[in-house]
LOMI-416593 format. One record per residue (C-alpha): x, y, z. Coordinates in pm, whole numbers, padded with zeros to 5 digits, always signed. Layout:
<sites>
XYZ;...
</sites>
This chain:
<sites>
-02490-03454-01722;-02587-03252-02062;-02794-02972-01752;-02426-02937-01612;-02203-02944-01903;-02453-02688-02022;-02436-02534-01693;-02050-02512-01716;-02037-02362-02044;-02329-02074-01938;-02245-01681-01887;-02392-01785-01465;-02102-01993-01431;-01867-01724-01541;-01998-01563-01327;-01996-01760-01000;-01598-01834-01085;-01548-01499-01099;-01683-01485-00771;-01446-01721-00598;-01182-01495-00782;-01256-01173-00560;-01300-01422-00313;-00917-01581-00310;-00868-01200-00336;-01050-01107-00065;-00838-01413+00129;-00556-01232+00057;-00639-00898+00201;-00657-01112+00514;-00384-01326+00511;-00194-00981+00391;-00333-00760+00729;-00198-01029+00898;+00092-01055+00741;+00200-00688+00819;-00034-00695+01200;+00230-01069+01292;+00573-00841+01158;+00590-01133+00880;+00626-00926+00545;+01011-00912+00560;+01072-01291+00646;+01097-01436+00267;+01389-01166+00168;+01425-01297-00178;+01102-01304-00493;+01121-01634-00653;+00807-01660-00825;+00834-02018-00966;+01136-02218-00724;+00969-01975-00461;+00641-02159-00415;+00795-02434-00220;+00880-02367+00122;+01203-02474+00301;+01172-02858+00299;+01499-02998+00508;+01666-02810+00808;+01945-02705+00569;+01649-02460+00380;+01574-02347+00642;+01854-02244+00796;+01939-02056+00505;+01611-01869+00506;+01721-01788+00845;+02048-01652+00786;+01916-01408+00501;+01657-01285+00710;+01920-01185+00982;+02133-00963+00769;+01845-00764+00736;+01754-00456+00897;+01467-00591+01119;+01633-00843+01231;+01950-00676+01337;+01714-00362+01498;+01353-00581+01626;+01401-00937+01648;+01814-00963+01706;+01710-01257+02010;+01474-01400+01782;+01525-01819+01759;+01458-02045+01413;+01154-02155+01483;+01044-01787+01594;+01169-01732+01253;+00952-02011+01101;+00582-01831+01304;+00651-01530+01079;+00782-01668+00748;+00475-01898+00716;+00227-01616+00695;+00417-01453+00442;+00444-01791+00211;+00081-01835+00253;+00016-01487+00161;+00244-01555-00187;+00136-01869-00157;-00247-01729-00276;-00146-01470-00496;-00021-01789-00712;-00294-01949-00615;-00496-01632-00777;-00346-01683-01098;-00412-02033-01178;-00761-02008-01008;-00780-01721-01287;-00624-01854-01587;-00692-02270-01631;-01106-02177-01607;-01076-01844-01798;-00960-02094-02051;-01207-02342-02062;-01485-02072-02060;-01315-01883-02319;-01274-02205-02574;-01674-02312-02480;-01767-01970-02547;-01922-01871-02237;-01684-01562-02254;-01679-01410-02588;-01385-01347-02799;-01463-00926-02742;-01480-01022-02374;-01113-01157-02375;-00937-00827-02334;-01119-00719-02043;-00978-01076-01879;-00673-01117-02032;-00649-00741-01839;-00697-00854-01558;-00450-01160-01535;-00210-00914-01612;-00313-00684-01325;-00239-00976-01074;+00075-01034-01204;+00143-00646-01144;+00007-00721-00806;+00275-00920-00725;+00533-00715-00879;+00418-00457-00673;+00427-00668-00367;+00820-00739-00389;+00817-00343-00491;+00673-00316-00086;+00895-00550+00044;+01196-00447-00160;+01147-00114+00084;+01248-00271+00455;+01562-00487+00330;+01838-00247+00299;+01782+00042+00591;+01453+00070+00724;+01320-00186+00992;+00938-00219+00826;+00790-00125+00492;+00712+00209+00302;+00359+00295+00445;+00346+00472+00094;+00424+00105-00118;+00182-00032+00127;-00089+00165+00045;-00086+00136-00290;+00006-00243-00248;-00364-00266-00092;-00452-00027-00338;-00390-00214-00630;-00538-00536-00460;-00880-00308-00416;-00890-00185-00751;-00887-00569-00913;-01130-00662-00653;-01344-00396-00743;-01333-00527-01107;-01372-00848-01070;-01690-00830-00868;-01826-00549-01102;-01758-00836-01405;-01893-01083-01167;-02195-00949-01167;-02272-00864-01497;-02232-01190-01596;-02481-01314-01268;-02741-00980-01273;-02736-00942-01639;-02845-00593-01789;-02679-00306-01966;-02625-00009-01819;-02957+00257-01827;-02855+00487-01542;-02657+00608-01324;-02528+00666-00934;-02254+00916-00904;-02400+00888-00540;-02349+00551-00459;-01996+00559-00639;-01901+00807-00449;-01976+00641-00173;-01792+00328-00291;-01475+00616-00389;-01503+00700+00025;-01481+00369+00144;-01175+00283-00083;-00998+00603-00001;-01057+00571+00381;-00894+00235+00315;-00591+00375+00194;-00634+00595+00478;-00643+00225+00665;-00303+00147+00501;-00116+00459+00639;-00201+00484+00996;-00085+00046+00999;+00177+00103+00825;+00328+00409+01042;+00135+00165+01382;-00085+00475+01470;-00352+00266+01609;-00124+00202+01883;-00133+00609+02026;-00443+00781+02095;-00621+00536+02196;-00915+00674+02361;-01203+00735+02142;-01379+01016+02088;-01120+01287+02200;-00747+01168+02171;-00626+01134+02480;-00849+01470+02592;-00783+01656+02305;-00996+01709+01949;-00660+01693+01738;-00330+01519+01792;-00073+01719+01948;+00213+01890+01685;+00022+01749+01371;+00210+01958+01134;+00603+01857+01280;+00798+01850+00960;+00828+02022+00673;+00675+02092+00333;+00334+02080+00663;+00162+01853+00359;+00419+01589+00393;+00291+01542+00751;-00063+01378+00661;+00157+01062+00485;+00447+01125+00799;+00267+01200+01098;+00154+00853+01310;-00120+01085+01503;-00257+01300+01217;-00304+00989+01048;-00540+00828+01280;-00692+01208+01279;-00743+01184+00916;-00890+00817+00970;-01169+00936+01219;-01309+01143+01037;-01306+00967+00719;-01551+00731+00908;-01692+00963+00998;-01787+01095+00622;-01845+00674+00570;-02102+00647+00852;-02284+00917+00767;-02305+00852+00369;-02405+00508+00481;-02704+00629+00670;-02798+00864+00409;-02816+00515+00203;-02995+00383+00453;-03289+00571+00418;-03287+00663+00054;-03285+00243+00087;-03588+00285+00199;-03749+00387-00075;-03614+00140-00293;-03675-00219-00378;-03603-00588-00518;-03218-00633-00480;-03112-00246-00499;-03317-00241-00112;-03088-00547+00003;-02764-00440-00070;-02850-00052+00090;-02926-00242+00373;-02638-00423+00401;-02392-00119+00312;-02553+00007+00683;-02518-00294+00856;-02215-00358+00741;-02076-00006+00808;-02288+00008+01195;-02048-00317+01248;-01726-00132+01108;-01785+00148+01327;-01823-00072+01594;-01520-00324+01500;-01264+00055+01420;-01384+00215+01804;-01304-00147+01920;-00950-00183+01786;-00871+00122+01868;-00984+00130+02208;-00779-00228+02303;-00438-00122+02115;-00532-00310+01805;-00490-00607+01884;-00425-00820+01573;-00705-01059+01554;-00964-00686+01593;-00722-00511+01310;-00706-00802+01099;-01150-00820+01099;-01178-00430+01092;-00959-00510+00740;-01163-00828+00620;-01508-00592+00726;-01367-00269+00522;-01302-00463+00192;-01698-00671+00232;-01792-00259+00286;-01599-00147-00035;-01770-00470-00201;-02166-00436-00042;-02120-00024-00227;-01955-00151-00554;-02309-00386-00508;-02508-00129-00445;-02327+00105-00765;-02440-00162-00933;-02800-00227-00861;-02872+00115-00930;-02670+00172-01207;-02835-00138-01414;-03138-00125-01262;-03240+00229-01240;-03598+00152-01248;-03608+00014-00906;-03578+00289-00786;-03751+00563-00636;-03484+00849-00549;-03623+01161-00649;-03358+01448-00812;-03091+01075-00893;-02832+01206-01192;-02987+00935-01492;-02775+00884-01832;
</sites>
């Protein structure tokens, strides 16, 4: 009993708790992707952080929720023949996504209070934990801001707000993972790996490009590889003025950019693998993990494109991307905290 009690007062327990929080965020990213892919994100037209935790519990409540959905453009333009049963099908995706967001708040805050009370989280570490909690709440606001963009005129959410929503979730995931590694792996920052950090940044940027592709439904066009319907470049990519807006508005150009980003990620991961064979310990393991997940992700990306983005494959592609980001952060951490395990010539040090 004493051993168990002591464990739940340890820094290792804090690290495992934060990893569990990271898994909830990963689940949210996955369900969020499925919500978008199934066209379910606009099924709940109100934001009620407390009362909205309960789904409709009787026929009258279901009828009221459906009536509110019937007023928005997505129903009027796209789903005007949808039945109540069909509405329930998309409602549950969005409700589950929001439920996970509420669960995340509980899973984070309640254990934090315990760990802070028993001293496993030092008083000097409280501010950053509270900042993470605040960022989680901000993510909920960003999510509603995204949903609101599709309630008045559009039949789907803004691709810009979609990218910001995903980007904020990924930043929260990265921050929690890094802090979890500090508790589990220990060690102080004795070096740096700018290249490993740059790779993590590249994966993050590539995921934001993927969000633009998703928001523009660009995965449903140019479903050939390595060419784009027999061409290297999409047709008429700069149709809007000013020219730079096309990088965010042109579906063909968004897909092209995402392809180029994928090649950059694959090339960078290959370099990490080659250099990783010169490492030792967990740094070597993390380098191998980056390479393996990247190879799998490239395969999934090509398959998703060729098969015209089926829901299950697109969701797997997104969650694998988030997993790759986690592996990249892990590798960067290992090189930063344990630089003496490396024998990479010329790697910058602090």
